[in-house]
NUVEX-236906 format. One record per residue: residue number from 1; x, z, y of N, C-alpha, C in turn. Coordinates in steps of 0.05 Angstrom, whole numbers. Each point is the difference from the previous one (the first is absolute). Layout:
REM NUVEX-236906
+-----+--------+--------+--------+--------+--------+---------+--------+--------+--------+
| pos |  neast |    nup | nnorth | caeast |   caup | canorth |  ceast |    cup | cnorth |
+-----+--------+--------+--------+--------+--------+---------+--------+--------+--------+
| NUM |      X |      Z |      Y |      X |      Z |       Y |      X |      Z |      Y |
...
+-----+--------+--------+--------+--------+--------+---------+--------+--------+--------+
***
This chain:
REM NUVEX-236906
+-----+--------+--------+--------+--------+--------+---------+--------+--------+--------+
| pos |  neast |    nup | nnorth | caeast |   caup | canorth |  ceast |    cup | cnorth |
+-----+--------+--------+--------+--------+--------+---------+--------+--------+--------+
|   1 |   2856 |   1995 |    179 |    -19 |      2 |      -1 |    -11 |     12 |     18 |
|   2 |    -22 |     10 |     17 |    -10 |      3 |      23 |    -15 |     36 |    -14 |
|   3 |     -7 |     15 |     19 |    -10 |     22 |      -4 |    -23 |      2 |     13 |
|   4 |    -26 |     -5 |     -2 |    -16 |      8 |      -3 |    -22 |     26 |     -1 |
|   5 |    -26 |     10 |      6 |     -7 |     24 |      -5 |    -38 |    -19 |    -12 |
|   6 |    -17 |     21 |    -25 |    -13 |    -13 |       0 |    -20 |     21 |     22 |
|   7 |    -21 |      0 |     -2 |    -20 |     15 |      17 |     -4 |     29 |     -5 |
|   8 |      4 |      9 |    -28 |      7 |     26 |      -1 |     27 |     12 |     12 |
|   9 |     22 |    -15 |      4 |     28 |    -13 |      15 |     22 |     25 |    -30 |
|  10 |    -15 |    -27 |    -13 |     25 |     10 |     -21 |     23 |    -20 |     -5 |
|  11 |      9 |      5 |     10 |     21 |    -34 |      11 |      1 |    -18 |    -37 |
|  12 |     14 |    -20 |     12 |     -6 |    -35 |      -9 |     31 |    -11 |      3 |
|  13 |    -10 |    -13 |    -18 |     35 |    -17 |      -1 |    -11 |    -30 |     -3 |
|  14 |     -3 |    -24 |     19 |     -4 |    -20 |      -4 |     36 |    -15 |      1 |
|  15 |    -13 |    -31 |    -15 |     25 |    -13 |      -1 |    -17 |    -21 |     23 |
|  16 |     23 |      4 |     20 |     -8 |    -15 |      28 |      0 |    -28 |    -16 |
|  17 |     20 |    -15 |    -13 |     -6 |    -20 |      -4 |    -30 |    -18 |    -15 |
|  18 |     -1 |     19 |    -16 |    -34 |     -1 |      -3 |    -18 |     -6 |     11 |
|  19 |      1 |     19 |     40 |    -23 |     -8 |       3 |    -15 |    -26 |     18 |
|  20 |    -21 |     -4 |      2 |     -6 |    -27 |       9 |    -19 |     10 |     36 |
|  21 |    -12 |     21 |     -6 |    -15 |     -4 |      22 |     -1 |     24 |      8 |
|  22 |     -9 |     12 |     24 |     -9 |     27 |      18 |    -16 |     -7 |      8 |
|  23 |    -23 |     16 |      4 |    -31 |      2 |      18 |     -5 |     27 |     -1 |
|  24 |     -3 |      5 |     29 |    -23 |     25 |       4 |    -19 |     -5 |      8 |
|  25 |    -22 |     18 |    -20 |    -23 |    -12 |      -1 |    -23 |     18 |     -4 |
|  26 |     -6 |     27 |     16 |     31 |     17 |       9 |     17 |      3 |     -8 |
|  27 |     -5 |      7 |    -37 |     30 |      2 |      -5 |     16 |     -7 |     -9 |
|  28 |     21 |      1 |     -8 |     30 |    -16 |      -1 |     -5 |     -4 |    -31 |
|  29 |     -4 |    -29 |     -8 |     -1 |    -21 |     -24 |     28 |    -12 |      4 |
|  30 |      1 |      9 |    -16 |     36 |    -24 |     -16 |    -17 |    -12 |    -32 |
|  31 |      0 |    -24 |     16 |      1 |    -20 |     -30 |     22 |     -9 |     -7 |
|  32 |      4 |     -1 |    -23 |     26 |     -5 |     -19 |     -3 |    -22 |     -8 |
|  33 |     26 |     -8 |     -7 |     -6 |    -39 |     -20 |    -15 |     -6 |    -14 |
|  34 |     -8 |     25 |    -18 |     -5 |     -8 |     -20 |    -24 |      8 |      7 |
|  35 |    -13 |      5 |     17 |    -44 |      7 |      13 |      3 |     24 |     -3 |
|  36 |     13 |     21 |    -12 |     -1 |     27 |       5 |     -6 |      9 |     28 |
|  37 |    -14 |     16 |      9 |      2 |     17 |      23 |     -1 |     28 |     -3 |
|  38 |     19 |     16 |     25 |      9 |     15 |       5 |    -14 |     16 |     33 |
|  39 |    -19 |     23 |    -11 |     -6 |     13 |      31 |      6 |     21 |     -2 |
|  40 |     22 |     -6 |     34 |     22 |     21 |       9 |     -5 |      9 |     17 |
|  41 |     20 |     31 |     -4 |    -29 |     14 |      34 |     30 |      0 |     25 |
|  42 |     21 |    -21 |    -17 |     17 |     -1 |      35 |    -15 |    -28 |     18 |
|  43 |      0 |     -6 |     22 |    -10 |     -9 |      17 |     20 |    -33 |     -9 |
|  44 |    -13 |    -33 |      4 |      7 |    -17 |      -3 |     36 |      2 |     10 |
|  45 |    -10 |     -7 |     21 |     26 |     10 |      26 |     29 |      9 |    -19 |
|  46 |     -5 |     26 |    -15 |     21 |     12 |     -12 |      8 |     -6 |    -24 |
|  47 |    -18 |    -18 |     -8 |     13 |     -5 |     -32 |     14 |    -33 |     14 |
|  48 |    -11 |    -12 |     16 |     12 |    -26 |      10 |     28 |     16 |      9 |
|  49 |      9 |     21 |     11 |     24 |      8 |       8 |     18 |     18 |    -29 |
|  50 |    -14 |      4 |    -20 |     25 |      8 |     -19 |      7 |    -18 |    -14 |
|  51 |    -19 |    -25 |    -12 |     10 |    -30 |      -9 |     25 |     -6 |     18 |
|  52 |     -5 |     -9 |     39 |     13 |     -9 |      18 |     30 |     18 |     -6 |
|  53 |      0 |     34 |     -6 |     23 |     25 |     -13 |     11 |    -18 |    -27 |
|  54 |    -21 |      5 |    -15 |     15 |     -9 |     -31 |     22 |    -27 |      7 |
|  55 |    -12 |    -21 |      8 |     13 |    -16 |      -6 |     33 |      0 |     18 |
|  56 |     -4 |      8 |     38 |     19 |      1 |       6 |     28 |     14 |    -20 |
|  57 |    -18 |     24 |    -14 |     35 |     24 |     -15 |     -6 |    -31 |    -22 |
|  58 |     -7 |     -7 |     -7 |     15 |    -35 |     -20 |     10 |    -13 |      7 |
|  59 |     11 |     -5 |     24 |     10 |    -18 |      11 |     27 |     12 |      9 |
|  60 |     -3 |     33 |     12 |     21 |      9 |       3 |     16 |     16 |    -30 |
|  61 |    -18 |     -2 |    -15 |     18 |     11 |     -27 |     21 |    -26 |     -1 |
|  62 |    -12 |    -26 |     -6 |     11 |    -26 |      -2 |     14 |     -2 |     15 |
|  63 |      5 |      3 |     25 |     22 |      2 |      19 |     27 |     19 |    -12 |
|  64 |    -13 |     23 |     -4 |     21 |     18 |     -23 |     17 |    -14 |    -11 |
|  65 |    -15 |    -10 |    -21 |      8 |    -14 |     -21 |     30 |    -15 |      3 |
|  66 |    -16 |    -24 |     24 |     13 |    -14 |       5 |     21 |      6 |     19 |
|  67 |      6 |     30 |      8 |     27 |      5 |       6 |     20 |     17 |    -21 |
|  68 |    -16 |      1 |    -18 |     23 |      6 |     -20 |     10 |    -11 |    -12 |
|  69 |     -9 |    -35 |    -10 |      7 |     -4 |      -8 |      4 |    -37 |     12 |
|  70 |     16 |      7 |     26 |      6 |    -32 |      18 |      7 |    -34 |    -15 |
|  71 |    -20 |    -14 |     -3 |     14 |    -28 |       6 |    -15 |      0 |    -35 |
|  72 |    -15 |     15 |    -11 |     -6 |     -6 |     -20 |    -31 |      5 |     -1 |
|  73 |    -18 |    -16 |    -23 |    -16 |     -9 |       1 |    -24 |     35 |     -9 |
|  74 |     13 |      0 |    -18 |    -15 |     26 |      -9 |     22 |     19 |     -5 |
|  75 |    -16 |     31 |    -12 |     18 |     10 |      -8 |     11 |     17 |    -21 |
|  76 |     -2 |    -15 |    -22 |     -1 |     -2 |     -33 |     23 |    -19 |      3 |
|  77 |     34 |      7 |    -19 |     15 |    -23 |      -6 |     -6 |    -12 |     -5 |
|  78 |     24 |    -19 |     -2 |    -14 |    -28 |      -6 |     11 |     -2 |    -31 |
|  79 |    -11 |    -16 |    -16 |     -2 |      3 |     -23 |     35 |    -11 |    -15 |
|  80 |      7 |     24 |    -24 |     17 |    -20 |      -8 |     13 |     -2 |    -22 |
|  81 |      0 |    -14 |    -15 |      7 |    -11 |     -25 |     27 |     19 |     -9 |
+-----+--------+--------+--------+--------+--------+---------+--------+--------+--------+
***
């Protein structure tokens, strides 16, 4: 999730995986995959930066999980009968 701000300044959290496009017209308009459009106060570049930081944080978290479970594809213990 990324945080953006409505035009009045209220924070709004958006699932970055559901963003289809971001445009400046001159307001920043985020179009979601389902066609809904969100007009936000943040500049388009700031939204893109937030998405990039979010995705990087996911990669860092995945690497930390791998470090705690070396040699395993998953941190879930194998099923035992």
